[in-house]
DRENKOL-490657 format. One record per residue: x, y, z of N, C-alpha, C in turn; residue in one letter. Coordinates in steps of 0.001 Angstrom, whole numbers, padded with zeros to 6 digits, always signed. Example, Ala and Ser with C-alpha at 12.3 -4.5 7.8 and 13.67 -1.06 7.14 Angstrom:
% residues 2
+013190-005690+007800+012300-004500+007800+013200-003300+007800A +012850-002250+007080+013670-001060+007140+012900+000030+007870S 
This chain:
% residues 194
-041273+003348+007631-041939+002066+007489-042445+001883+006062M -042948+002963+005449-043437+002875+004079-042318+002495+003124L -041111+003040+003359-039971+002678+002521-039651+001190+002636L -039674+000658+003856-039360-000756+004070-040410-001642+003415I -041680-001321+003606-042749-002133+003021-042715-002098+001495L -042486-000921+000929-042444-000850-000532-041211-001565-001071S -040101-001544-000333-038905-002252-000778-039129-003758-000760A -039842-004274+000234-040150-005701+000268-041043-006095-000897N -041946-005226-001289-042874-005538-002376-042163-005626-003721A -041048-004922-003870-040336-004944-005146-038880-005366-004937I -038712-006427-004148-037379-006861-003727-036492-007300-004879A -037052-007735-005965-036244-008265-007062-035668-007170-007949A -035861-005925-007646-035458-004862-008557-034236-004066-008102Q -033395-004606-007213-032150-003952-006837-032317-002746-005950G -033074-002854-004883-033262-001749-003959-032359-001911-002746F -031841-000787-002257-031062-000742-001020-031788+000156-000034D -031766-000245+001224-032247+000640+002284-031028+000988+003124I -030908+002274+003473-029757+002749+004223-030217+003483+005465R -029579+003190+006591-029853+003865+007854-028582+004566+008304L -028717+005812+008712-027555+006578+009146-027811+007281+010468G -026737+007551+011186-026798+008237+012475-025469+008945+012655L -025488+010184+013134-024208+010843+013321-024295+012287+013761G -023249+013022+013442-023060+014408+013868-023644+015358+012825S -024311+016419+013296-024968+017383+012408-024613+018788+012860F -024174+019632+011929-023762+020996+012268-024531+022025+011463S -024995+023063+012143-025618+024207+011481-024537+025172+011029L -024752+025851+009929-023808+026854+009462-023953+028107+010333N -022884+028481+010959-022879+029652+011857-023269+030928+011131R -022929+031031+009846-023229+032233+009068-024665+032263+008567D -025427+031234+008859-026788+031157+008341-027806+031871+009241Y -027362+032424+010354-028253+033207+011196-028492+032639+012585G -027819+031545+012927-027965+030975+014268-026752+031362+015093Y -027017+031929+016277-025927+032370+017139-025352+031189+017909E -024069+031071+017883-023308+030044+018621-023968+028666+018549R -024107+028083+017367-024727+026762+017277-023815+025677+017843P -024418+024730+018532-023690+023569+019045-023828+022431+018035A -022878+021518+018048-022971+020355+017168-024101+019461+017670V -024985+019088+016774-026114+018247+017131-025968+016858+016549G -027086+016197+016360-027065+014848+015816-028228+014661+014846W -028170+013606+014055-029206+013333+013064-029402+011833+012927Y -030517+011474+012344-030693+010106+011845-031320+010215+010466Y -031053+009221+009636-031585+009252+008275-031968+007854+007829S -032890+007809+006895-033289+006572+006250-033434+006873+004768I -032863+006012+003957-032906+006220+002519-033243+004937+001786G -033862+005082+000648-034183+003959-000222-033677+004310-001616L -032752+003497-002141-032180+003778-003443-032399+002598-004385T -032425+002903-005658-032608+001906-006704-031437+001999-007665H -030881+000836-008054-029809+000811-009043-030410+001023-010420D -030293+002232-010913-030825+002599-012217-030005+001919-013313W -028680+002000-013193-027735+001276-014037-026662+000736-013086T -025694-000058-013565-024636-000519-012649-023833+000616-012006P -023750+001776-012654-022974+002897-012093-023824+003959-011414E -025118+004030-011720-025955+005123-011233-027089+004597-010363W -027359+005339-009275-028504+005031-008416-029349+006287-008266T -030603+006079-007961-031485+007196-007631-032348+006755-006465M -032742+007719-005644-033556+007351-004499-033969+008536-003659G -034639+008202-002591-035141+009207-001666-034464+009044-000316T -034332+010162+000389-033713+010161+001712-034547+011050+002632V -034809+010554+003838-035406+011368+004895-034340+011539+005965F -034098+012769+006377-033077+013087+007372-033718+014000+008416N -033590+013644+009694-034083+014499+010787-032902+014865+011666R -032763+016169+011950-031635+016633+012756-032125+017409+013982S -031280+017399+015011-031562+018070+016284-030335+018895+016655F -030520+020215+016790-029420+021117+017137-029864+022143+018166N -028916+022571+018979-029138+023684+019913-028287+024865+019462A -028765+026058+019742-027951+027257+019524-028268+028225+020658Y -027393+029213+020858-027485+030094+022024-027578+031542+021577F -028707+032191+021890-028995+033557+021452-028369+034553+022434R -027072+034746+022332-026364+035625+023260-026750+037082+023099E -027274+037463+021932-027649+038856+021700-028814+039295+022582S -029593+038374+023128-030727+038734+023991-030457+038410+025462V -029204+038051+025790-028878+037634+027163-029123+038733+028190A -028957+039986+027810-029108+041102+028751-030516+041697+028740E -031480+041038+028132-032855+041537+028114-033371+041627+029543T -033857+042802+029986-034329+042930+031375-035654+042187+031590P -035634+041221+032513-036813+040425+032864-037012+040564+034376I -038228+040825+034796-038513+041000+036228-038284+039700+036990I -038679+038571+036417-038593+037292+037132-037416+036458+036612I -036199+036837+036843-035038+036057+036444-034466+036486+035107G -033778+035565+034461-033118+035844+033189-033847+035146+032043D -033765+035755+030880-034336+035154+029683-033449+033978+029259L -034022+032764+029121-033205+031632+028656-032708+031896+027231P -031422+031650+027007-030852+031904+025686-030683+030616+024876I -030846+029454+025503-030721+028187+024778-031953+027990+023901R -031727+027737+022624-032795+027523+021656-032489+026250+020891S -033471+025747+020170-033206+024529+019397-033883+024565+018037E -033266+023861+017117-033775+023691+015760-033947+022193+015520I -035132+021807+015103-035393+020439+014655-035755+020548+013181I -034985+019869+012328-035176+019980+010880-035489+018626+010272S -036473+018611+009391-036790+017437+008583-036422+017749+007146D -035677+016849+006522-035225+017025+005142-035732+015845+004314H -036441+016132+003242-036938+015124+002313-036252+015384+000978F -035501+014400+000456-034690+014649-000731-034790+013527-001743S -034642+013892-003007-034428+012941-004092-032985+013128-004529F -032208+012030-004599-030783+012134-004890-030397+011171-006014I -029629+011669-006960-029060+010881-008041-027574+010727-007731L -027086+009463-007708-025708+009197-007278-024943+008373-008295S -023651+008581-008295-022733+007794-009130-021906+006901-008209R -021841+005608-008532-021046+004655-007751-019678+004482-008407K -018658+004227-007565-017318+003980-008109-016573+003026-007180F -015764+002122-007766-014998+001163-006947-013736+001820-006396P -013297+001308-005251-012079+001780-004599-011223+000575-004225L -009953+000783-003906-009106-000346-003486-009627-000993-002190P -009117-002181-001905-009423-002948-000681-010882-003378-000599L -011550-003501-001740-012943-003955-001742-013936-002910-001278G -013516-001667-001180-014421-000590-000767-015160-000046-001989L -016319+000512-001752-017096+001150-002812-017504+002539-002355K -017531+003463-003288-017906+004837-002979-019135+005253-003764G -019731+006326-003291-020906+006883-003965-020902+008391-003721R -021170+009150-004784-021274+010604-004660-022545+011028-005377I -023323+011910-004752-024603+012272-005348-025038+013692-005055G -025947+014166-005893-026560+015484-005752-028065+015326-005866L -028800+016258-005290-030249+016124-005353-031003+017420-005132G -032285+017225-004938-033226+018310-004717-034172+017868-003618L -034549+018793-002733-035414+018396-001640-036123+019550-000978G -036715+019230+000152-037505+020169+000932-037072+020076+002388L -036900+021221+003034-036554+021266+004456-037686+021924+005225A -038051+021323+006356-039031+021889+007267-038323+022091+008601V -038154+023351+009003-037433+023688+010230-038411+024129+011313D -038232+023573+012512-038965+024044+013690-037949+024723+014601E -038097+026030+014765-037193+026837+015579-037901+027143+016890N -037326+026672+018014-037939+026888+019337-037014+027779+020164R -037559+028929+020612-036760+029854+021408-037681+030614+022367F -037072+031279+023354-037830+032069+024335-037823+033527+023927Y -038985+034161+024090-039165+035562+023708-039773+036314+024887Q -039257+037511+025209-039834+038277+026323-041233+038784+025972P -042100+038906+027007-043469+039396+026800-043833+040408+027876I -044833+041206+027613-045455+042147+028559-044440+043120+029170L -044073+044135+028402-043116+045117+028890-043779+046020+029933F -043142+046175+031088-043622+047036+032176-042857+048358+032094D -043577+049436+031700-042920+050747+031505-042380+051317+032812E -043058+051088+033930-042607+051636+035219-041292+051025+035667E -041174+049719+035506-039955+049022+035941-038896+048955+034847R -039283+049234+033615-038325+049167+032500-037845+047759+032207G -038743+046791+032397-038363+045393+032154-039590+044605+031712A -039347+043454+031113-040443+042571+030716-040910+041771+031924Y -042192+041427+031940-042760+040678+033064-042507+039180+032984R -042185+038676+031812-041942+037244+031654-041489+036905+030248G -041582+035627+029923-041195+035172+028586-042038+033975+028188F -042097+033768+026898-042869+032679+026278-041949+031804+025446N -042314+030526+025318-041643+029641+024376-042338+029797+023027L -041561+030106+021981-042099+030345+020646-041659+029214+019721V -042600+028712+018936-042304+027736+017883-042508+028424+016540D -041437+028537+015761-041543+029099+014410-041206+028012+013402Q -041966+027981+012321-041746+026981+011274-041347+027674+009983Y -040449+027046+009263-040023+027555+007957-039868+026374+007010A -040267+026587+005765-040171+025553+004731-039391+026135+003561V -038481+025353+003010-037699+025857+001878-037076+024742+001068G -036657+025091-000141-035956+024144-001003-034542+023925-000500L -034036+022711-000694-032637+022414-000386-032028+021665-001566I -030714+021778-001664-029937+021058-002666-028885+020253-001914F -029170+018964-001653-028222+018161-000880-027118+017571-001755P -025961+017420-001155-024846+016703-001753-024393+015650-000768G -024142+014430-001250-023762+013332-000368-022567+012598-000919Q -021768+012046-000017-020697+011140-000387-020692+010032+000651I -020476+008801+000194-020421+007689+001131-019361+006701+000699S -018883+005960+001665-017865+004948+001483-018328+003735+002256L -018362+002557+001626-018850+001383+002353-018129+000111+001936H -018273-000881+002786-017702-002214+002572-018833-003212+002701K -018920-004146+001755-019950-005181+001798-019586-006238+002830S -020572-006637+003619-020425-007709+004600-021355-008836+004172L -020927-009636+003204-021787-010670+002653-022529-010139+001437G -023590-010840+001052-024345-010478-000146-025267-009291+000057N -025775-009093+001252-026827-008103+001446-026453-006932+002354R -025585-007127+003295-025304-006103+004312-024103-005254+003911L -024180-003945+004193-023091-003000+003951-022892-002146+005191R -021641-001821+005480-021310-000927+006588-020388+000150+006039L -020639+001398+006415-019804+002459+005875-019952+003779+006595G -019454+004820+005949-019537+006194+006442-020208+007041+005376L -021001+008013+005822-021616+008951+004887-021383+010375+005392Q -021342+011297+004461-021198+012718+004793-021956+013510+003750A -022347+014709+004129-023073+015521+003168-023223+016959+003609G -023687+017756+002666-024011+019155+002936-025383+019439+002341I -026020+020475+002830-027291+020928+002274-027195+022424+002003M -027533+022786+000780-027504+024186+000356-028939+024695+000273M -029127+026001+000446-030465+026584+000328-030700+027090-001098D -031799+027840-001304-032163+028332-002641-031118+029272-003237Q -030380+029983-002399-029340+030887-002871-027976+030193-002929Q -027959+028869-002795-026753+028045-002809-025775+028430-001699F -026341+028840-000550-025540+029028+000664-025609+027735+001463R -024516+027362+002106-024529+026135+002893-025353+026321+004164M -026379+025484+004322-027218+025504+005525-026636+024633+006628R -026297+023389+006262-025914+022394+007261-024919+021411+006649E -024253+020679+007534-023391+019574+007109-023545+018443+008111S -023253+017234+007663-023387+016078+008548-022421+014978+008133Y -022156+014060+009051-021360+012872+008758-021626+011853+009851W -021436+010572+009498-021621+009519+010473-021662+008139+009833G -021772+007097+010648-021828+005737+010124-023142+005457+009405P -023092+004472+008504-024254+004118+007706-024324+002585+007621E -025507+002057+007780-025754+000625+007634-026718+000440+006474L -026362-000444+005530-027201-000658+004362-027594-002105+004228G -028744-002318+003614-029245-003672+003350-029785-003710+001934Y -029340-004705+001160-029772-004838-000230-030844-005905-000330R -031986-005530-000938-033090-006475-001102-032899-007315-002331F 
C-alpha cells in the first residue's frame, strides 16, 4: 500500500507498479529435502532513471513445502513424526534494470540487485525421549527464522495494452552471500504506469 500511495504522490515522474504471481522453486542443493514447487506473489515499484535504465524496489513473498525424509523413521510413541515442512520467505530487493526493445511491439527488461531475505522455516521436531521404550513421547512444531543477503536477477518480457497497462512474464533467480542459487521463480506480471 505504501508503494501505491507514494507512486500516486509522484505520478508525473515515470513510475511503474508491477504485480506478479507464479511458480517458485527452492534449490534442492541448498539444504531442503525433496522440495515441492511452491508459489509466490510480488509487488514492485520502478522509476525510469533514463529511457534505457530503471531502478526500483521489489517485495516478493514465497510459499514452499519440503519433506524431511531423513527423519521419517524417528521412533515416536504416539504415531509417526510428520515430515512435511514449509518455508515462507520474504524478499526485499533494490534492482537496477536495463530495458530493450524486441520485435512485435514487445519490450524486455533484465536486471540485477541487492536485497534481504527473511525465511520462516516450520517443521516438526521430536521431544521427550523415553529411555525405557527407546522412543520419543511426542513432537513439537518449530518455527526457525533466518535473515541473509540476497543478490536477485530478473528478466521480464511485456506488451503494452494502451498507454498505462502492461501484461507480461517475469522470471528470476536469487543468490545468497556465497553466490549459490537459493531460489528461482517465474510467472505472469501485470504493470501499470503512473
